C-alpha positions in Angstrom: 104.2 195.0 59.1 104.0 198.4 56.4 104.3 197.5 52.6 107.2 198.5 50.8 106.9 201.1 47.7 107.5 197.9 45.4 104.7 196.1 46.9 102.2 198.9 47.0 103.3 199.4 43.1 102.6 195.4 42.5 99.2 195.8 44.1 98.2 198.3 42.0 99.2 197.3 38.7 97.4 193.7 39.7 94.4 195.4 39.2 94.6 196.9 36.0 92.3 194.8 34.0 92.7 192.9 30.7 92.9 195.2 27.9 93.6 198.3 29.5 96.6 200.4 30.4 97.8 202.8 33.3 100.6 205.4 33.1 103.5 205.0 35.3 102.2 208.6 37.2 98.9 206.8 37.8 100.1 203.9 39.4 102.2 205.8 41.3 99.5 208.1 42.7 97.5 205.1 43.2 100.0 203.5 45.2 100.3 206.3 47.5 102.8 209.0 46.0 102.4 211.0 42.7 106.0 211.3 42.6 106.8 207.9 42.3 106.6 207.5 38.5 110.4 206.7 38.1 110.0 203.8 41.2 107.2 202.3 39.4 109.9 201.8 36.3 112.4 200.3 38.8 109.8 198.2 40.5 108.2 196.7 37.0 111.5 196.0 35.8 112.4 194.3 39.1 108.7 192.2 38.6 109.1 189.1 40.8 106.3 187.2 39.0 105.3 188.6 35.7 102.5 186.1 35.2 100.8 187.6 38.3 101.9 191.4 38.0 101.0 192.3 34.1 103.9 194.9 34.3 103.3 194.9 30.3 100.0 197.2 31.1 101.8 200.3 32.1 102.7 202.7 29.8 103.9 206.3 29.4 101.4 209.0 30.2 101.3 209.5 26.0 100.9 205.7 25.7 104.2 205.2 24.5 105.7 201.5 25.5 109.0 201.1 27.2 112.0 200.3 24.9 113.6 198.9 27.7 110.1 196.2 28.5 112.0 193.8 31.4 110.8 191.0 29.5 111.5 191.0 25.8 111.5 194.6 24.8 109.0 197.5 23.4 107.9 195.0 20.8 107.2 192.2 23.3 105.2 194.6 25.4 103.1 195.8 22.1 102.4 192.1 21.1 101.2 191.4 25.0 98.9 194.7 24.6 97.5 193.5 21.5 96.8 190.1 22.5 94.4 191.7 25.2 92.7 193.8 22.6 94.7 197.1 23.4 94.7 199.6 20.5 97.6 201.3 19.0 97.2 204.5 16.5 100.7 205.5 15.0 102.4 203.5 17.6 101.2 204.6 20.5 98.3 203.0 22.8 94.9 204.6 22.1 94.7 206.3 25.6 91.1 207.4 24.9 89.8 203.9 24.5 92.4 202.0 26.3 93.4 203.6 29.5 92.2 202.3 33.1 89.8 204.5 34.4 90.9 204.5 38.2 92.3 207.8 39.7 93.0 208.8 43.1 90.9 211.9 44.2 
């Protein structure tokens, strides 16, 4: 049985290490379709298991957190990331230091 787009996205998000972030586009590409960045957002908003699927580790390409973070707003996402050691510069994730270095080639 083939996995749904959301299932593929959740599998990628589960791999993002503690203290790292990935972009929506990066998750989309790793899930199999680089055009799924918006679908990644929908999937994370519908996250059925936040304890196992760390959706707080996904940010936009500039390192901005989501104002619509499904589990408590942008401030909660920042709190969760900071608790894992993710650093911020002027309100944005320090992508140079904290972006997960897994890519599709």
